[in-house]
N, C-alpha and C positions, 0 to 999 in steps of 0.2 A: 310925427304923431304916429303911435302904433295902433292898428286895429285889434280889438279884443273882443271875444264873444261875450255877451252878458253873463253866461254861465261860468266862463273861465274867471271873470272879474269876481263874481259871488265867491267862487271858491277860494281865490287868493285873499279877499277880505276877511271872509269867515275864518280862514286859518290864521290870519294876523290877529283877529279879535279873540280867538279862542272858541272851540267848538261849544263849550258849555255857558259861554259868556254872552251868546248872541243867538238870534233866529232871523231868519229871512222873512221880509214882509213885502209889500208892494205889489207891483205887476208880476214879478217872478213867483211870488207866492200864490198869487191868483191862479197862475198856470200850473203850479204844483198841485193845486186843488181841483183841477179839471177844466179850466176856462183859459185857453191859451190865446193870448192877444199880443198886440204890439206893445212894447215899451221901450224906453231909451235909457232908463238908468237902473241902479241897483240899491234896494233899501234893506236896511237891518234895524232891528230894536236890540239893545244891550242892557244889560243890568245896571252898569255903572259907566256914565258917559266920560268921565275923567280918566278912569282906568282905561277905556277904550281908546281914547285919544293918545295916551301914553303908549299902548301896545302898537297902534298903528304907525306912529313915527318911529318907534324901535324898529319896525319891520320894513322901513323904508317907503311908507306910505303917508306922506305929510297931509294934513287935513286943515281946514279953517273952521272956526266956531262961529255959527251963525245964530243969531238971536231974534226971534220975531214973537210969534204967540208962544213958542217954546224954543228952547236950546237944541241945536243939533250940530253935527259935525258933517263937513262935506268935502270931498277930495275927488281926484280924477286918477284914473289908471288907463293910460292910454287915451282914447277918445271916449271913454265911458265914465260918466258921474256916479259916484256912490255917496249915499247919504246914511248917517248913523244917527239914530233916535234914542231917546230916552223912553221908558215904558209910559205911554200917554194914556193907556187904558190897562186894566187888569190883565196879566200875561201869565198864562198856566204853562210855565216853563217845562214841566214834566209831561205835558201833553203834546209837545212839539213832535212833528213827524219827521222822519229821516227819508230824503229823497235821493235816489241814485241818479247820477248824471253820467253814467258810463265810465268805462276804464278804471272801475275802483272808486272813483269820486262820489262822495256823498255830502249832503248839506241838510242842515236842520232848518225847518220851516215852521212858522207859527202855525197852532192848531186853527182849525177852520172858524170856531167861535171868536178866538182872539182876533183873526183876520177881519171877520165881521165887525167887531167892535172898533178896530182901527179904521175901518172904511166908514163907519157911522160917525166916527169922531171927525174924521176929514170933511164928509158931507157933500162933496162935490158931485156933479153929474156923472163923471166917470166912475167915482167911488160907488154911487148907488147902482150904475149900470153893472159893475163888478159884483156887488152883493147879489142882485136880482140873479145874475147868471149862475152864481154859486150855489144859490138857493135852489134854483130850478135843476141844476145839476144834482144837488143833494136835498130832495125835498123834506127830509126828516129834520132839516134845521130851519124850515120856513117859519114855524110858529115861533120859535126863539128869537130870530132875526127880526121879526115884526114887533115882538115884545121889547126888544132892544131899541128899535126905531121909535118906538113911542117915547121912551126916556129921552132920546135925542131930538123929539118933536119933528121928525121927519118921516113919519109912517105913511102919510099920504104920498108923499114923493117916491118912496120905496114901492108902494104899491101900483104906481103908475109904471114904474120899470118892470115890475112883476107880471104886467098885463101886456107889455110892449110885445106887438107881433113880429117886429123885426128881430128883436133878441131871440124869441121863442124859435123863429124860422132858422135862424143861425146855429142854435144849439141843436135842432133837430137834424139839419144837415151835417153838423159834426157827429152826431150819434149814428148817422146812416153811414157815413165813410167808416167810423170805427167798426160797424156791424159787418160792412162789405170787406174789409180787411181782414177780419176774423174769419168771414166765410170763405175766402180765398186762400186763407192760410198764409198770408203773405207775411213777410219778416217784419218785425215791429219797427215803427219809426224811431230813429236814433233820438234818445232823451233830449227834450228841449222844453224849457219853461216859458219861452216867449218868442214871438217874431220880433226881430230887429226893426225898429222904425227909425229913419234917418232924421225926421224932423219933428213928428209928432205922432200920438196914437191914431190908429186908423178910425176910430170911432169915438167921438167927444161931443156929444150932442148936448144942447142945453134947452 
């Protein structure tokens, strides 16, 4: 079994899917928007799931089709799982951001509102924590996030996370570290979208 970085897997899968046909979502997208946390897999949304399955197989990345609440594709690259989803919420493809991963590599990431919509659709504790962290990092999106949460009937749960003192303290510590590095004029940290977790994410409160 080969060990791969999550970013390497994301780059490989995105190249197979086609740059204009997919956007990165999930934990790596959360990191791209400013809240870097542990995650174990790589997730994408594509325009066309059948076309994505064909492209992946042609590029030597076999996938299985899973059917549950929705249909998705799942595969492994070395020891990293990747999932490819259909657009479960409205996606503004033209608003995707391009993130540099170093050495000339870039990847397209779903825009922040699209990511918030996807997380609200999922609705789990970790998803709500992610939304709260992103909104606290980007307060100009708080009102919109709360409006969307009302539509999903989880506004009260989101507000609990927005008030969570541990999450606020974690974000404050991260901001302090960033400020201190700038003050010392230290070289930037190599690009990373997530901390690798061997078994589970480091915070998954219920």
